[in-house]
C-alpha positions in Angstrom: 100.8 127.1 105.9 98.5 124.2 105.0 99.9 120.8 104.1 98.1 121.0 100.7 100.4 124.1 100.0 103.4 121.8 100.4 102.1 119.3 97.7 101.3 116.7 100.5 100.0 113.3 99.4 99.2 110.2 101.3 101.6 107.3 101.0 99.4 104.4 99.5 99.7 101.5 97.1 101.6 102.7 94.1 104.1 104.7 96.2 107.2 104.4 93.9 109.9 103.8 96.7 108.2 101.0 98.8 105.9 98.0 98.1 102.6 98.9 99.7 100.4 96.7 97.6 96.8 96.9 98.8 97.5 99.7 101.4 96.2 103.2 102.1 97.4 106.0 104.4 100.7 104.5 105.5 102.1 108.1 105.9 102.4 111.3 104.0 104.9 112.8 101.8 105.4 116.5 101.4 107.9 119.2 100.7 110.0 120.6 103.4 108.9 124.1 104.1 112.6 125.4 104.0 114.2 123.5 101.1 111.2 122.2 99.1 112.6 118.6 99.0 110.1 115.9 99.5 110.2 114.0 102.8 108.0 110.9 104.0 106.5 110.7 107.4 105.1 107.3 108.2 102.3 106.6 110.8 102.2 104.4 113.7 98.5 103.9 113.0 97.9 103.9 109.3 94.5 105.0 108.0 93.7 101.6 106.6 93.9 100.1 110.2 96.7 97.5 109.2 100.2 97.4 110.7 102.7 100.2 110.3 105.5 100.3 107.6 108.4 98.2 108.3 111.7 100.2 108.4 113.4 100.6 105.0 116.8 101.0 106.8 118.3 102.0 110.2 117.5 105.6 109.6 113.9 105.0 108.9 112.6 103.7 112.3 110.6 106.6 113.6 106.7 106.5 113.3 104.3 109.3 114.1 100.9 109.0 116.0 98.2 110.2 113.6 94.8 111.8 114.1 92.5 112.7 111.3 92.0 111.0 108.0 92.3 113.9 105.4 95.2 116.3 104.8 92.9 119.0 106.1 92.4 117.5 109.5 95.6 115.6 109.9 97.5 116.0 113.3 100.9 114.4 114.0 102.6 113.7 117.2 105.3 114.3 118.2 106.8 117.2 116.1 108.3 116.4 112.7 112.0 117.0 112.5 113.5 116.6 108.9 117.2 115.7 109.0 119.6 114.2 106.5 121.7 111.4 107.8 124.6 109.5 106.3 124.7 105.7 106.1 125.9 105.5 109.7 123.1 107.6 111.1 125.0 110.7 111.6 123.2 114.0 111.0 124.6 115.7 107.9 122.1 118.5 107.6 119.2 119.8 109.7 116.2 120.8 107.7 112.8 121.7 109.0 111.5 121.0 112.5 107.8 121.8 113.2 104.2 120.7 114.0 101.3 119.4 111.9 97.9 120.1 113.6 94.6 120.0 111.7 96.4 120.1 108.5 98.4 123.3 109.5 102.2 123.3 109.3 104.0 125.5 111.8 107.6 125.9 112.9 108.7 124.6 116.3 
């Protein structure tokens, strides 16, 4: 499945949940392949070449290495593991775990 089929978008200035004024390509947000809820994935190396996003909370510390600059050639490392955690960091629900390589989304 392609990222574009999961309504993927880059996280840029104007992202409603964080202040990224003047920024581009901080990460992506896309629908979980199994539940269709949106999840953000932040990059260690944003497309704009500036610093990575600061964690919003203690459950928001992981960042992914990015290769590619479009949704069609995007590759992330390591694998993406969507989990819902409570305010203490305990996993409440396991969602999707998989890979993004050259814009293709596959299960782990």
